[in-house]
C-alpha angles and dihedrals in degrees: 000000000000089000090060090047091050091055094052096044096047091047089060091055095044098047090049090060092045095051094043092051091046089050091050090048092051091051092060121094113261094216090067121094111268091245091058091046092053090047092051092048092050094047090049098048115017097068093060092038090053091052094049092046089052090052090050090050093049095047096048092036088065089053089052092051124104089257089078110087097188109088095202092054091046093052091046092052091047090053090047091054092050091046092050091053091048090047092051095049090044091056092041096049119014099031090046089053089053089054090051090051091047090049091053091050092047094047092051091041096245123153112262094221107029095032091220130127113278111239122237123267092252091055093048092051089064093053131081121273094253090055091049090050093050097046101035114109094196095252101087095098099032135056113278090215096053114155096231114012090171088078089077094061107116095231090046090048092049093050094046100042103032120008099046092053093045099048093047093048112123091229093054096052097074091054090050090052090050090048091053092048089053090047092050092046094053091044092052091046091052093048089058091056101050114151128196119239099246092132117113091204089073090065096052132085112266099245100028122127089241089067091054090049093049092048093050091046091051092045100049106017103031091119091074130067122231115281104270119209112224108200122190108197103183135065110269134189094241090174090060114101092219092056090048091053091049091053091049090050093051093049094044112130093024134098103237133208098196138155088210095062092043091050093049090049090048090053092049094048092046091045091232124151119217107170098144135056100253095049093043095053097038094052089044093054102033101038117011100045091043092065112099093228092054102038092098088069090070090088091054096061127064114202128193127191121218108181108308094340127091120211134191105229098172141003141171141213135180130241129200121184128206109236139174127244093290091074099159095051093047091046089056089050091051090050091051089049098050100043097062089050090060089062100048104034122093089233113079110222142142130210123214144170126167090241089060088075091062092041090054089047094052094040088059094039093060099043112037098034090049090053092045093046091048091050090045092053090049092049093047092050091048090051092048089051090061096039101048125105096218129028093221089054089057091047092053091045091054091049093047095047092046091049092050093046093050091044093053092044095049098041094047088053090052087049090060096256114148127211101264131141093276095053092044092053090047090054090052089049092047089061092059094038091055093047090047093058105028099046099067091046094049098045093047088053094046094049095043116117101204121128098247137037090234092059091046094054090046090055091046092052091044092053101042105014096087094052092045093049093046094049098045092044093051089045093053093044089052089059093063095088089060089070090067096053110099096223132108092213090053090050089050088053090050093050095048096046092044090054091046093053095041095048091047091049091048092053096044097048106026116017103036096043089056101039093047091058094066104025129070143312095082121211097207093102089059089057091052092049092050092048090049091050091047091049091047091050091050091050091052091050091050091051091050091050092050092049094047111029092156089064091055091049091051091051 
């Protein structure tokens, strides 16, 4: 299961680097040498990609640290760290080499797929349409030395000509604010209803018989806890009244299925006294266990013979507790109550039920991973505070990431997703996924020098919108096969990752473009700087005219 999750999460990080580098490559001028184009693309993209890869590595590195006490989570985070490093060096080396090769082909007018010389426009006009489509490089009807050929990309054209104007329209903004209020309300409502993942059904295949059994058990017999095995693994003086009282104290509050109680009752009914070891064991073996109604207790008692004496070296009994509707939670509380008693009581015993394995797993998955993820979020935000170019950019990044995290957490709770190890890991990944996509958009807006906020956000969307849309779309499309896997954990993974991608896309293309147009940072200081530069330039021109009037006359 974690292997499938690793593939999907690392694909989101890898495709982001690919699309960002492709976007940077397309923004370069085609009349430049291919070496300069690669250098411009790397300088434009690799700094931010290096920062986001470092944040991924830090977040999952904490999960791979010795502080994580769930081995599956630790192994998963270790694999994620290795995959992030391989992804980064792949983008930095091999994919960059592919861009160099593509630049050489493009500069020499070779076909990017067939690696043959592209025919002239006159030759292509005499050929069929399918041949023109296959051999056309896209520059037959436009200038090959165009300043910005990336403007002709269909997503870029849609964002520039249609979407940017629509999302920044003054009549659209109120509806976006209402949409965000609805989003925040549902997120907050979901955060108040968070459930832990102590449900064994989440670990089973969707259509397996075990699911039917678990559902029927929860429906008709949910008022009883699982049958708990109570194992005594040392010789005891069962005939001693003090030991008998200790056993009654330990089983107090439970319905017991015990050979000890049945044997004591048998002695009372038969009016037999067994106050010493020899009488107790001899009557137990020769009389009690010979009865047909008590013969099934033979498997609950382990005898050993030392010479002529028989000893009871171990025994077991069963406990069942009466619970309310919240069976799983009360079973966990019973487990937490009984285990400490095994360490402090004079009787050495252990308690076990197969469901305790899953309860232990989920008990750990909701406590330690939450603490680690919270500490990881805090560390990542502290690091971004020192690495950012502009303080307001960091402030907006913190708000955006927090909004996305709370949105994913609340909406997945409303979608009946419990807090298990899969959802916790998805929340950690959502932090990096949100930073990966929101940070370039925010910092481009903050550092923009246009006169108005609206123009700044338009330029930001125009520069990074295509790469964000391509990456998130490919990420969401890649989740579709998860719908056909008959597993509840896989469906949980699908829900969490779908919410992570959708909330990030909503913030990048709807919420941030609107909210940034009427919240700080202000762009008035850029106007003042430009006016000051224009005034300074006019003063310099006047001085030059006064010093050289003949030149003006000649002109």
